[in-house]
Each structure stands twice: as structure tokens, then as C-alpha cells.
N, C-alpha and C positions, 0 to 999 in steps of 0.2 A: 471087400472084393479083391481078389488076387488076380494079377495080370501075369500070365506065364510067358508071353512073348510081346515084343514091341509091335505096335500097329504098323501097317504098311505106310511108308513115307508118301506124303502127298506130292503131286507134281511140283508145287511151289517150294516145298522143303528140299526136294531133290535139286531144284533149280539153284538154290542158294549154295549147294555143295559142288556144282559142276562149273568148270571154268568157261565153257562156251554155251551160248544160247542153243536150245534144242530146235526151235522152230520159229518161223516168222509170225506165228499166231500168238505170241506172248502178249499178255494184257497188262495194263497198269496195275490191276488188282493183284495179279500173280506176283509182280515185282514188289508191291507194297507189303503183301503178306509175307513174302520170303525175306525181306530185308529190314523190316521196321525195327525189330529188336537189335539187330546188328548196328544199324545207323544210330539208334538211340544210345547204345553203349559207347560208340565212337564219339558222339557229340558230348556225352557226359564226361568222357575222359578229356575232352578238349576244354570244357568249361569248369568242370568239378562242381557243378550244381545242377539240380534237376530242372529249374525254371528255364534257364537259357538252353539247356540240352533239349528240352521238349520243344522250345521255340525253333531251334535249328533243325530238329528232326522234322517238324511240320513243314518248315520252309523247303527242306530237301525234297519231300514228296510233292509239294506244290510245284517245284521246279521240274521234277520228273513228270508230273501230270501235264505240265505245259509242253513238255518235249516228248510226249508219248508217241508221236509220229516217228521219232527217231529210234524207237525200241527195235524195230525190225532190222535196222542196219547195224546194231551194236554187236560186235563180235565177242567181246569180253565184258560181261555184264557187271561183275563185281567191281572192277576198277572204275567203271562208268558211274555206278551208284555211289561209290565211296568218294569219287571226285566231286560229285554233286553235294555230298554231305560236308566235305571239307570246305567247299566254297560257301555253303550255307552258314557254316560256323563262322567263317571270316565275315560274312555279311552281318550276322547277328551281333558279332562283337563290335563291328564298326557302327552299327545302329545304336548300341548301348553307349558307345563313346560319344557319338553325336548328341545323344539326348542327355549327356552328362550324368547318367544314372549308372551307378556301379553295377556291374554284372552280378546277378544273384542277390541283389539287395532284398532284404525281407524274407529270405527263404527260411522256412521252419526247419528245425533240427531233424525232425522225423523223416524228412524227404531224402536224407542221405542213405545210401545203401548200407546194409548191415555188413560188418566185418566177420570173417570166419572166427570161430571160437579159439582154435589153435593158432598160436603165434600172433595173437592180437596186437601185442606191443610191437613186434617186428613189422607187421603190416602197417601200423600207424606210422612208424618211422619211415618206411619206404614210400607211403602215400604222401607224407609231408615233403620228403626229398623230391618226389616227382613234381609236386606242386611248386617247388622252387626252381625247377628247370625252365629254360626258355621255351616258349610255345612250340617252336620248330622241333625241338628235341622231344617234347611231350607227344606231339603229333606223330613223329616217326616211330616212337616206342609203342604208341597205341596201335598204329597200323600193323606193326610187326608182331607184337606179343598179345594184343587183345583181339585184333581182327584176323590174325594169321594169314596176312596177305603175302604173296611171294614178291621177290624183288622187282619183277616186271610190273606188277600191279601197283606196288608202292611208288615206283618211279613215275608211273602214269598219274597217280593221284596227286603227288607232290609237284609234278612238272619238272623233275630233275633227271639227270642221267643215272644209270645204275652205278657208275663209279662214284658219283657225288652222293648217292644214297648210302653206299658202303661207308664212306667217310662220315656222313651224318650220323649213321647208326653207331659207328665206333665212338665218335665223340659224345653222343648221347649216353651210351652205356658208361663210358669213362667218367663223365660228369655226374651221372647218377651214383656211381660208386663213391665218388668224392663227396657228394652231398650226404650220402648215408653215413659215411665215416665221420663227417664233421659234426660237432655237437649242436 
């Protein structure tokens, strides 16, 4: 079967691309459909394993479901959802520490995402270097380069000023370069 044109975007997909909410009639299901993949990818970049990422993603949407009455008052939906995801990641990590169970223990190898075929060795080096970065740097880099959030949204998610965000990103990129260059 050959597809000659892209199907029309559903309202939930358009919602994920627009910075402001379109109407007060936004439902929890619309938000979940529009953001589930994006939140999972962010959580995966935070934990680097699928078990904790899935747990944090689920907790994110449980929290959004509990606060669904606030959806009509949210002006910028993406930062609101990503803040919930970031806080859920922190909660899941604290829960793992409290239970003295290492995050991602027992995860099968097949659950890791596949690497692209070209530049596989370079990608492995970069992923290892990112894994050695402090959590705050990894989070800032994931929000910027994986989630493509703007500075205002990133500041809101991390709870810091835009100036502090610029410094954080600069330091994160510099540290990543240093980690990639070191053996």
C-alpha cells in the first residue's frame, strides 16, 4: 500500500505542537495521547533504563489525572506536562533509593533502544559520556535537545531563571565535550 500524502493531523497531535491551549474543553485523554511518547522519552533520558522510565511516565499521567481540573487554567501546556514528568522522575528515583533497590536492577538487554547503524561507535561514546554527567546536566540537555523546549519552558520545568538556565546549558555542553574527549 502506497501513501501519497500525510494523513491530516489529529487535534491531539496538533496540540502537542502548539505552545498554547486551544480551548477550555481539553480533556485528560487528549493530553495523554499527545504527550505519552514525549514524556516517556524524557523519562528514559533521565533514568537510562526502560523500567524506571515506564514507572515515571505512568506516575506523570497519574499526577496529571489527579490535577485534570487544572487543565482549563493552564496557559502553556508543554512546560506544565514536562514539569510533572520531571517531578515524577525525581519521585521515582527517591522511591528506588528508599527501597535500597538499584534503579533499573534486572532490566533485560533487549529493552534498550536500538542505536542507528551509522556512527554506532560514536553514538556509544556520546551516550556513555552523557551517562557520566551529573543528573542536572543530563536533564537540561534532554529538555533542550531531545524535547526541543524553548528557554522559557525549560526554565519553568527546572524552576530556575533564564540566566541560570543559560549557564547550566553552557556548563553541561562543556562538560559533555570534556567527557567525550577523555578516554
